[in-house]
C-alpha positions in Angstrom: 0.0 0.0 0.0 2.9 2.4 0.9 4.6 1.6 -2.4 1.4 2.4 -4.3 1.0 5.7 -2.5 4.6 6.6 -3.1 4.3 5.9 -6.8 1.1 7.9 -7.0 2.7 10.8 -5.2 5.6 10.7 -7.6 3.5 11.1 -10.7 1.2 13.6 -9.0 4.3 15.7 -8.3 5.4 15.6 -11.9 1.8 16.5 -13.0 1.8 19.5 -10.7 5.1 20.7 -12.2 3.7 20.2 -15.7 0.6 22.3 -14.8 2.8 24.9 -13.3 5.0 25.0 -16.5 2.2 25.1 -19.0 0.0 27.5 -17.0 2.8 30.0 -16.6 3.0 30.2 -20.4 -0.8 30.6 -20.7 -0.9 33.6 -18.3 2.5 35.0 -19.3 1.1 38.5 -20.1 0.0 38.9 -16.5 3.2 39.2 -14.4 1.7 38.8 -11.0 -0.5 35.8 -11.9 2.4 34.1 -13.8 4.7 34.5 -10.9 2.2 33.2 -8.3 1.0 30.4 -10.7 4.5 29.1 -11.5 5.9 29.2 -8.0 2.8 28.0 -6.2 2.6 24.8 -8.3 6.3 24.4 -7.8 5.7 24.5 -4.1 2.9 22.0 -4.2 4.8 19.7 -6.6 7.8 19.8 -4.3 5.7 19.0 -1.2 4.1 16.0 -2.9 7.6 15.0 -4.1 8.7 15.1 -0.4 5.8 12.8 0.5 6.8 10.3 -2.2 10.5 10.3 -1.2 9.7 9.9 2.5 7.4 6.9 1.7 10.2 5.2 -0.1 12.9 6.0 2.4 10.9 4.4 5.2 9.1 1.8 3.1 9.8 0.1 -0.2 10.6 1.5 -3.7 8.7 1.1 -6.9 9.2 0.7 -10.6 7.2 1.8 -13.6 7.6 1.2 -17.3 5.7 2.4 -20.4 7.1 1.0 -23.6 6.7 2.5 -27.1 8.1 1.6 -30.5 10.6 4.4 -30.1 13.0 3.6 -27.2 13.8 7.2 -26.5 10.1 7.9 -26.0 9.7 5.0 -23.5 9.3 5.8 -19.9 11.2 3.6 -17.4 11.3 4.7 -13.8 12.8 3.0 -10.7 12.8 4.7 -7.3 14.8 3.0 -4.6 16.1 4.5 -1.4 19.1 6.2 -3.2 16.8 7.8 -5.7 14.3 8.7 -2.9 17.1 10.4 -1.0 18.0 12.7 -3.9 14.3 13.3 -4.7 13.9 14.4 -1.0 16.8 16.8 -1.2 15.7 18.3 -4.6 12.1 18.7 -3.4 13.0 20.2 -0.1 15.2 22.9 -1.6 12.8 23.5 -4.4 9.9 24.0 -2.0 11.8 26.6 0.0 13.2 28.3 -3.1 9.8 28.5 -4.7 8.3 30.4 -1.7 11.3 32.7 -1.8 10.8 33.2 -5.6 7.3 34.6 -5.1 8.7 37.7 -3.6 12.1 37.7 -5.4 10.7 37.6 -9.0 8.7 40.8 -8.5 11.8 42.8 -9.4 11.6 41.4 -13.0 8.1 42.7 -13.6 8.0 44.7 -16.8 11.6 43.8 -17.7 11.5 40.1 -18.6 9.0 37.4 -19.4 7.8 36.0 -16.1 5.7 33.3 -17.8 8.8 31.9 -19.5 10.6 31.9 -16.2 7.8 29.9 -14.6 7.8 27.4 -17.5 11.5 26.7 -17.4 11.6 26.7 -13.6 9.0 24.0 -13.2 10.6 22.0 -16.1 13.9 22.3 -14.4 12.7 20.8 -11.1 10.8 18.0 -12.8 13.8 17.2 -15.0 16.0 16.8 -11.9 13.5 14.5 -10.2 13.3 12.3 -13.4 17.0 12.2 -13.8 17.5 10.6 -10.4 14.8 8.1 -11.0 15.4 7.1 -14.7 16.0 3.4 -15.1 16.8 3.3 -18.9 19.8 5.0 -20.4 17.9 6.5 -23.4 15.2 7.9 -21.2 17.9 9.2 -18.9 19.5 11.1 -21.7 16.1 12.7 -22.6 15.4 13.9 -19.1 19.0 14.9 -18.6 18.6 17.1 -21.7 15.4 18.6 -20.3 17.2 19.5 -17.1 20.2 20.9 -18.9 18.2 23.0 -21.5 15.8 24.3 -18.8 18.7 25.4 -16.6 20.4 27.0 -19.7 17.3 29.2 -20.4 17.2 30.1 -16.7 20.8 31.1 -16.8 20.2 33.5 -19.7 16.9 34.7 -18.3 18.3 38.3 -17.8 19.2 38.3 -21.5 19.8 42.1 -21.6 23.0 41.4 -19.7 25.7 40.3 -22.2 27.7 38.7 -19.4 24.8 36.4 -18.6 24.4 35.4 -22.2 28.1 34.6 -22.4 27.8 32.6 -19.2 24.9 30.7 -20.6 26.7 30.0 -23.9 29.7 28.6 -21.9 27.3 26.5 -19.8 25.5 25.2 -22.9 28.8 24.1 -24.6 30.3 22.5 -21.5 27.1 20.6 -20.5 26.8 19.2 -24.0 30.4 18.2 -24.1 29.7 16.3 -20.9 26.6 14.8 -22.4 28.7 13.5 -25.3 30.9 11.6 -22.9 27.9 10.3 -21.1 26.4 9.0 -24.3 29.7 7.3 -25.2 29.7 5.6 -21.8 26.1 4.3 -22.3 26.9 3.1 -25.8 29.9 1.1 -24.4 27.6 -0.3 -21.7 25.1 -1.4 -24.4 27.8 -3.0 -26.5 29.0 -5.0 -23.6 25.7 -6.0 -22.1 23.2 -5.7 -25.0 20.8 -3.5 -22.9 20.2 0.2 -22.0 18.3 -0.8 -18.9 20.4 -0.2 -15.8 19.0 -3.3 -14.0 19.9 -5.5 -17.0 23.3 -3.9 -17.3 23.9 -4.7 -13.6 22.9 -8.3 -14.1 25.2 -8.7 -17.1 28.1 -6.7 -15.7 30.2 -9.8 -15.2 30.7 -10.0 -19.0 32.2 -6.5 -19.1 36.0 -6.7 -19.6 38.3 -4.8 -17.2 39.5 -2.6 -20.1 35.9 -1.8 -21.0 35.0 -1.0 -17.4 37.9 1.4 -17.1 36.9 3.1 -20.3 33.3 3.5 -19.1 34.6 4.9 -15.8 36.8 7.5 -17.5 34.0 8.6 -19.8 31.4 8.8 -17.0 33.9 10.6 -14.8 34.4 13.3 -17.4 30.7 13.5 -18.4 29.1 13.6 -15.0 32.1 15.4 -13.5 31.4 18.3 -15.9 27.9 18.7 -14.5 29.2 18.3 -10.9 31.8 21.0 -11.5 35.0 19.0 -10.5 38.3 20.7 -11.3 39.3 21.3 -14.1 35.9 20.8 -15.7 34.4 23.5 -13.6 34.9 26.6 -15.8 31.2 27.0 -16.5 30.0 27.0 -12.9 31.4 30.3 -11.5 29.8 32.1 -14.4 26.5 30.3 -14.9 25.4 30.0 -11.3 25.6 33.8 -10.5 23.9 34.7 -13.8 20.6 32.9 -12.9 18.0 34.5 -10.7 19.1 33.9 -7.1 16.5 31.3 -6.1 17.5 29.3 -9.2 21.1 29.7 -8.3 20.3 28.1 -5.0 18.8 25.1 -6.8 21.6 24.8 -9.4 24.3 25.1 -6.8 22.5 23.2 -4.0 21.0 20.3 -5.9 21.6 20.3 -9.7 25.3 19.6 -9.5 24.5 16.7 -7.2 22.9 14.8 -10.1 26.4 14.1 -11.3 27.3 12.7 -7.9 24.1 10.6 -8.0 25.3 8.9 -11.2 28.8 8.4 -9.8 27.2 6.4 -7.0 24.7 4.6 -9.3 27.3 3.6 -11.8 30.5 3.1 -9.8 28.9 1.4 -6.8 25.7 -0.3 -8.1 25.8 -0.9 -11.8 29.5 -1.7 -12.1 30.4 -3.8 -9.0 33.9 -5.1 -8.1 35.4 -1.6 -8.0 39.1 -1.4 -9.0 41.3 0.2 -6.5 42.5 3.0 -8.8 39.0 4.2 -9.3 38.7 5.2 -5.7 42.1 6.7 -5.6 41.3 8.9 -8.6 38.0 10.1 -7.1 39.8 10.8 -3.8 42.5 12.8 -5.5 40.0 14.8 -7.5 38.0 15.5 -4.3 41.1 16.7 -2.5 42.1 19.0 -5.4 38.6 20.3 -6.0 38.0 21.1 -2.3 41.3 22.9 -1.8 41.4 24.9 -5.1 37.7 25.7 -4.9 38.1 27.4 -1.6 41.3 29.2 -2.7 39.5 30.7 -5.7 36.5 31.6 -3.5 38.8 33.7 -1.3 39.9 35.8 -4.3 36.3 36.7 -5.3 34.5 39.9 -4.5 31.3 39.0 -6.4 29.2 37.5 -3.7 27.4 35.0 -5.9 30.6 33.9 -7.7 32.2 33.4 -4.3 29.4 31.1 -3.3 29.7 29.3 -6.7 33.4 28.5 -6.0 32.4 27.2 -2.6 30.1 24.7 -4.4 33.2 23.3 -6.2 34.9 23.1 -2.7 32.0 21.1 -1.3 31.7 18.8 -4.3 35.3 18.0 -3.5 34.4 17.2 0.1 31.6 14.9 -1.1 34.0 13.1 -3.4 36.4 12.6 -0.5 33.7 10.5 1.2 32.8 8.7 -2.0 36.4 8.1 -3.0 37.2 6.6 0.4 34.1 4.4 0.0 35.3 3.1 -3.4 38.7 2.3 -2.0 37.2 0.4 0.9 35.0 -1.6 -1.5 38.1 -2.5 -3.5 39.6 -3.9 -0.2 36.3 -5.6 0.6 36.0 -3.5 3.8 32.2 -3.0 3.4 31.6 -1.6 6.8 34.1 1.2 6.3 32.8 1.7 2.8 29.4 2.3 4.3 30.9 5.0 6.5 32.5 6.8 3.6 29.3 6.7 1.5 27.1 7.9 4.4 29.6 10.8 5.0 29.2 11.6 1.3 25.4 11.4 1.3 25.2 13.4 4.6 27.3 16.2 3.1 25.1 16.2 0.0 22.2 16.9 2.2 24.0 19.5 4.4 25.5 21.4 1.5 22.1 21.6 -0.2 20.6 23.3 2.9 23.4 25.8 3.9 24.4 26.6 0.3 20.8 27.4 -0.6 20.5 29.5 2.6 23.6 31.5 1.7 22.4 32.1 -1.9 19.0 33.2 -0.7 20.6 35.6 1.8 22.9 36.9 -0.9 19.9 37.4 -3.1 18.2 39.4 -0.4 21.2 41.7 -0.2 21.5 42.0 -4.0 17.8 42.8 -4.4 18.2 45.8 -2.1 21.7 47.1 -3.1 21.4 46.3 -6.9 25.0 45.0 -7.0 26.9 41.8 -6.5 30.2 43.6 -5.6 31.0 43.1 -1.9 33.2 46.2 -2.0 30.0 48.3 -2.3 28.3 46.8 0.7 29.1 47.4 4.4 27.0 48.2 7.5 24.0 46.1 6.4 23.6 44.4 9.8 21.8 47.5 11.0 19.6 47.9 7.9 19.0 44.1 7.2 19.4 42.5 10.6 17.4 39.3 9.9 19.2 38.7 6.6 22.5 39.2 8.4 21.5 36.6 11.0 20.5 34.1 8.4 23.7 34.6 6.4 25.7 34.2 9.6 24.1 30.9 10.4 24.8 29.7 6.8 28.4 30.9 7.1 28.9 29.0 10.3 27.4 25.9 8.8 29.6 26.0 5.7 32.6 26.6 7.9 31.8 23.4 9.8 31.2 25.0 13.1 29.1 23.0 15.6 26.3 22.6 16.3 25.3 23.3 12.7 25.0 20.6 10.2 28.1 21.1 8.1 30.3 20.1 11.1 28.8 16.6 11.4 29.2 15.5 7.8 32.7 16.8 7.6 33.4 15.0 10.9 32.2 11.7 9.3 34.3 12.4 6.2 37.4 12.9 8.5 36.6 9.6 10.2 36.4 7.8 6.9 39.8 9.3 5.9 41.3 8.4 9.3 40.0 4.9 8.9 41.8 4.6 5.6 45.0 5.8 7.2 44.7 3.1 9.9 43.4 0.3 7.7 44.7 0.7 4.1 48.0 -0.6 2.6 51.0 1.6 2.9 50.9 2.6 -0.7 47.3 3.8 -0.3 47.8 5.4 3.1 49.5 8.4 1.5 46.4 9.2 -0.6 44.3 9.2 2.6 46.9 11.4 4.4 46.9 13.9 1.6 43.1 13.9 1.4 42.8 14.5 5.2 45.4 17.3 5.0 43.5 18.9 2.1 40.2 18.7 4.1 41.8 20.3 7.1 43.3 23.1 5.0 39.9 23.5 3.2 38.0 23.9 6.5 40.4 26.6 7.8 40.4 28.6 4.5 36.6 28.3 4.3 36.3 29.9 7.8 38.7 32.7 6.8 36.7 33.3 3.6 33.4 33.7 5.4 35.0 35.9 8.1 35.9 38.2 5.2 32.5 37.8 3.5 30.4 38.5 6.6 32.6 41.4 7.8 32.7 43.1 4.4 29.0 42.8 3.7 27.4 43.4 7.1 29.9 45.2 9.4 31.5 48.6 9.5 30.0 51.5 7.5 28.1 51.5 4.2 30.5 52.0 1.2 27.9 53.1 -1.4 24.6 55.0 -1.7 22.8 51.7 -2.4 24.1 50.2 0.8 23.0 53.3 2.8 19.4 53.1 1.4 19.0 49.3 1.9 16.2 47.8 4.0 15.0 44.4 5.0 13.5 42.1 2.4 9.9 41.0 2.1 8.2 38.3 4.2 8.5 35.5 1.5 12.2 36.0 1.2 12.8 36.0 5.0 10.5 33.0 5.3 12.6 30.9 2.9 15.8 31.9 4.7 14.4 31.2 8.1 13.3 27.7 7.2 16.7 26.8 5.9 18.4 28.4 8.9 16.3 26.3 11.3 17.1 23.3 9.2 20.9 23.7 9.5 20.5 23.7 13.3 17.9 20.9 13.4 19.9 18.6 11.1 23.0 19.2 13.3 21.0 18.3 16.5 19.5 15.2 14.9 22.8 14.0 13.1 22.6 10.6 14.7 19.1 9.5 13.4 19.9 11.0 10.0 23.1 9.0 9.9 21.2 5.8 10.6 18.7 6.6 7.9 21.5 7.3 5.4 23.1 4.0 6.4 19.8 2.3 5.3 20.1 4.1 2.0 23.6 2.7 1.5 22.5 -0.7 2.7 19.8 -0.8 0.0 22.6 -1.0 -2.6 23.8 -4.5 -3.4 27.4 -3.6 -2.7 26.5 -2.9 1.0 23.7 -5.4 1.5 23.8 -7.2 4.8 26.8 -5.3 6.1 26.5 -3.2 9.2 28.1 0.3 9.0 31.3 1.0 10.9 29.4 3.3 13.3 26.5 3.3 15.7 24.3 6.2 16.0 21.2 7.5 17.9 19.9 10.8 19.3 22.7 10.9 21.9 25.8 10.4 19.6 27.5 9.0 16.6 30.2 6.5 17.6 32.6 4.5 15.5 32.4 0.8 16.3 36.1 0.7 17.4 35.4 3.7 19.7 38.1 5.6 17.8 35.9 8.7 17.9 32.4 9.9 19.0 30.4 13.1 18.6 27.1 14.3 20.0 25.1 17.2 18.5 22.8 17.5 21.5 25.8 17.5 24.0 27.6 20.2 22.0 24.5 22.3 21.8 23.9 21.9 25.5 27.5 22.9 26.3 27.4 25.9 24.0 24.1 27.0 25.5 25.4 26.6 29.1 28.6 28.5 28.2 26.7 31.4 26.6 24.3 31.6 29.6 27.3 31.6 32.1 29.1 34.3 30.2 26.0 36.4 29.9 25.2 36.0 33.6 28.7 36.8 34.7 28.9 39.9 32.5 25.5 41.1 33.8 26.6 40.6 37.4 30.0 42.3 37.1 28.8 45.2 35.0 25.5 46.0 36.6 26.8 49.2 38.3 29.0 50.3 35.4 28.0 53.4 33.6 28.3 53.6 29.8 29.2 56.8 28.1 28.7 56.9 24.3 30.9 59.3 22.3 32.7 59.8 19.1 35.6 57.5 18.2 39.0 59.3 18.3 39.9 59.9 14.6 43.1 61.9 14.8 41.2 65.0 13.6 39.9 63.3 10.4 36.3 62.4 9.7 35.8 58.7 9.7 34.4 57.4 6.4 34.1 54.1 4.5 37.5 54.6 2.7 39.2 53.9 6.0 37.7 50.4 6.3 39.5 47.2 5.3 38.4 46.0 1.9 37.7 42.5 0.6 40.8 42.9 -1.6 43.0 43.9 1.4 41.6 41.1 3.6 42.4 38.4 1.1 45.6 39.7 -0.5 47.9 38.1 2.1 46.3 34.7 1.6 46.6 35.1 -2.1 50.3 35.9 -1.8 50.8 32.8 0.3 49.3 30.7 -2.5 50.7 32.8 -5.3 52.2 29.7 -7.0 48.7 28.4 -7.7 46.6 31.6 -7.9 49.2 33.5 -10.0 48.2 37.0 -8.7 48.5 40.0 -11.0 48.9 43.7 -10.3 48.2 46.6 -12.8 49.0 50.2 -12.0 47.4 53.0 -14.0 48.6 56.6 -13.4 47.1 59.8 -14.8 49.4 62.8 -14.8 48.5 66.5 -14.9 51.2 67.1 -17.5 53.2 64.5 -19.4 56.3 66.6 -18.7 55.6 66.7 -14.9 56.0 63.0 -14.1 56.1 63.5 -10.3 52.6 65.1 -10.1 49.7 62.8 -10.9 46.0 63.3 -10.7 44.9 59.7 -10.1 46.6 56.4 -9.4 44.7 53.2 -9.8 45.9 49.8 -8.7 44.0 46.7 -9.9 44.7 43.3 -8.4 43.6 40.0 -10.0 44.6 36.4 -10.6 45.5 34.5 -13.7 43.2 31.7 -14.7 45.6 28.8 -14.9 42.9 26.5 -16.4 42.3 28.9 -19.2 46.0 29.5 -19.9 47.4 26.0 -19.4 44.5 23.7 -20.3 41.7 25.2 -22.3 43.8 27.4 -24.5 45.9 24.4 -25.5 42.7 22.5 -26.4 41.6 25.5 -28.4 44.8 25.6 -30.3 44.7 21.8 -31.0 41.1 22.1 -32.3 42.1 25.0 -34.5 45.0 23.1 -36.0 42.8 20.0 -36.6 40.2 22.2 -38.2 42.8 23.8 -40.4 43.9 20.3 -41.6 40.2 19.3 -42.1 39.7 22.3 -44.4 41.9 20.6 -47.0 39.3 17.9 -47.4 36.8 20.5 -48.6 37.6 20.3 -52.3 34.2 21.6 -53.4 33.6 18.4 -55.5 30.2 16.8 -54.7 31.5 13.4 -55.9 34.3 13.5 -53.3 31.8 14.3 -50.5 29.6 11.3 -51.6 32.7 9.1 -51.5 33.4 10.3 -47.9 29.9 9.3 -46.9 30.2 5.8 -48.5 33.6 5.2 -46.7 32.1 6.3 -43.4 29.1 3.9 -43.8 31.3 1.0 -44.7 33.5 1.7 -41.7 30.6 1.8 -39.4 29.1 -1.4 -40.8 32.4 -3.2 -40.3 32.7 -1.9 -36.7 29.2 -2.8 -35.7 29.5 -6.3 -37.2 
């Protein structure tokens, strides 16, 4: 009965998104109605999606197939606990973002097509849900394209901004390059097993040769890694995520990039068992590099949404650290430890979705009132937007892994999986775990430093622009969305034990972990490793912090009750204090940039305007611009561009202009394909 209700709720959810999409187009000429229609149906569709996901997580999954004569038009869905977990995360963030969107989208009235926004927004959410439940490779490619195209049109929604169009073009190119690699991986799976159905591929996976499996792994790693934003395939992400409207940025950064991680787990753990050791080592190294470089590039940014986008790359790296350790443990047949690594990865997927969405929504609240994304133009907003400041601070503490908020507990479990690898793995593999643990420790410290800078520059000191001076608190719908996510970051941290148990059941639903207890025990009181190497309790940490705050407050009130407070002007050495005397985001981060100058390649450009070209010692203005050199563009993508240009130049010689020659090319290509397929 529960399976039937979960299946019904799943399709009702998709139906509500469809009504929201089509209805938004029908009423597109009425901005208010189109906004309310699109976001309201997105809210209801997401809530029903949550019901479906919860029913599967605490019950049993379901499958549904609808065959047609055209395979790519066939519908094949299978929702197990892994799919349900991702549907839950997608639906949760989509529900909150949609409530937020009702108020946020009002700023676009009369400027852009609100009906088109509602159409692509609902299609985007429905596409993500179908991606994580598709059971057939061809159907997967169809819904993957729906998700990708819908998100592309959302990125270029503000099409009057040329930078947004360029960001969308880059995203379009990169996502379809990734799709090409995914298609090749699926074709290899079909050639080896004779089926596009994931269940059939899994049953026949024993016939796949090791060489073929390795080729599929590399193709899938590139294809799905492009969507996930792993380094160096990330170049689209820092441009595309900031370009989209903020509530959509929260969805793209919080959940869309996780669809790539979902397919990593589905393919590398479930569909292709008997994981080779080097797969896990590669994933672990990519996670370490992505986490460390992602946070380093975030520190250099002064565009608030771009900074948050780079932190998504960082957190994808942290997620891959858990997944990589799980794959290594599977290769060593240490399934209990493999469960620990996978649970750490899933837990951070959930946590990152909540605190990253919270940070994006808080950033959108600030942007909507200051009309700029440049942090150097903010300042003093804690007095003008106190609730937004509080919500952003909570999100900053969560992403910096400070207890008792949720980010701490998933990073703690990731550390434990890495420490377990150091204790249990062979000597040759231990160094990979040691480097990964060091990278995670570095990443945590740099993330905290980055958000000290971010919060201080945005909310503290004095306003540094007229827009900042005139800012005021956002509307109720925006604050409601932020408040829900802020409460969730704390609630998840306090209930880390039961959540870890639920996620261990998600992992246990996969064949690779079936019947194996996890390497930890958890309940409301604590999460404890089975060898008692480490233990953590969210409730105990919260109680201790609460008691400490109460004691400090009580002591201060007792010792200062008779103290008189005099308020006066700060001594300013005879000079009026203004915003130019504050530390800037550039000044805050410059020392860190210089420490890592070998990677970040900082640049400095000085421009001087003189009164008279013959009076070189008297200048009117002097401008200093700091920046960093994009090493991926210079040392990777430019080389690819030159290679493609040279190949294209050689291919031009084949264009003789003779139709008979072109027909001969076609005949040769057909004969070659027939020989290969035979």
